N, C-alpha and C positions, 0 to 999 in steps of 0.2 A: 660488165661486172655488176652494175646496179641491178640488172635484170635477174642475175644469179641469186644476188642477196635477196631480192624481193620474192623470188619463187621459194627460196629456202624459208624465208619467213612465213609466207602464206602456208606452205606445207606444215612447219611447225606449229602454227596456230590451229590448223585444222586437225592435226593429230592430237594436240592438247585437248581441244573441245570433245573429240570423239571419245576420249578416255574418261570424261567426266560421267558418272553414273548417277541416276536418279532411282529412288525407290517408292513404292506405293504398297500399302498394306490393305487388304481387303479381308473383312471377317464375316464368317458364317456362324450364326448362333442357332442351334437346333434344340428345340424343347424336349426334355426327357420328363414331361409331367403326364401322369396317367389321366385317362378320360380326355385328352386332347385339350386340355386347358391353358397350355403355355403358348408362348409366342416365339416363332422361328423366322429369322431374318438374314439377309446378306446386307451388311453396312459397308459402305464405301465413302469415306470422307472427301469432301471436295475443297476444303479449306486447308491452307498451309499453316502450320504452327512451328514456332521456333523453341525448341526445348530449353534453350538457355534463359529464356524469360521466366521459366518456372523452375530453374534449378539453383540451389545454393550449395556452397561448399562449406562443410563443417570441419573445423580444426579445433585443437584444444584451446587456442587463443580466441578464436572467433566462432561462436556456435549460433550465430544469428540464423533464424529459420527464414525460408523464403515466404513472403507475405502475399503471394499471388491469391487472388480469389478464385473459387470454383468457376464463377460466371466468365472469368478471363480465359479459363483453360476449355471451357466447353466448345464444341464445335456445333454450329447450327446449320451449316450448309453441308448436307450429306445426302446420299442416295440410300434408300431403304427398300430392298426387294423382299417381298413376302415369300416365305417358304411354308411348307406344311409340317406339322408336328409328327413326331415319331409314333405317337400313340393316338388312338381314338378310344371311344367308350369300350370297344371289344378287345383292346389290347394294341400290341405292335401292328403297325399298318405298312406293309412292305412296299404298297403302291406310293405312299407318301415318301418313302426313302427313295424309290426310283424317280419321282417327280422332282424331288430336291436335287438329286444327282443331275438330272437334265438341265435344271435352271443354273445350277453352280457350273456345269460345263459350258453352258451358253455364256455366262459371265466370263469365265476363263477365256474362251474363244473370242469373245469381244475385246478383251484386254490385250491378247496377242494380235488381233487385227489392228490395234491402235499402236503396235509397235513395242509393247510390253513383253517382257520374257518372264515366265514363272521361275523364280530362283529357289524359293524355299516354301515349304508347307509344314506347319505345326499345329497340333491339335491337343486338346485336353478334355477331360470330363469331370464334371461335378455331378455325381449320380445320387439318386435316391439313397438316403442313409438308413432306411428301414421304416418301421412302423411310425406313422405320424408325420414323416417328412414330406413325401409326395412331390419333391421338386428336383430338378437337375437340369444341366445343359450340356451339350456337346458343342464346343467352340473349336473353330478351325481358322487359322490366320494364314492367308495366302500372300506371299511377299513376292512382289514383281520388281523387276529392274529394266531400266532402259538406258 
């Protein structure tokens, strides 16, 4: 009887631990600055942060702000992978886009090899707003789970 209870307990614990999920976000930032003056990178944080340390709840009775300092929130342990800019002096550079695709694919494949599964991808653009602006970024967040 003790063996059956022990086996049931071990099975329960293993099942519980297998259901726990972990998420990791990798971000690519690709420059949309003419003449190739921008910076494009893949950013992957290596440091864990607990969001609750930087969160406050606002109520009608208590509207105390969270007093966290920016230096406490910043992550200094991260990987930065260089990408090429979308533009060069002659205009849009398709070779740069192909090169970035190859590097991003390599990063995704490495994450999958480490046991991560690509769960979600979301992107956004802040583009050149016309004469005199000359700046913009294309940002993509790759959300992995394990």
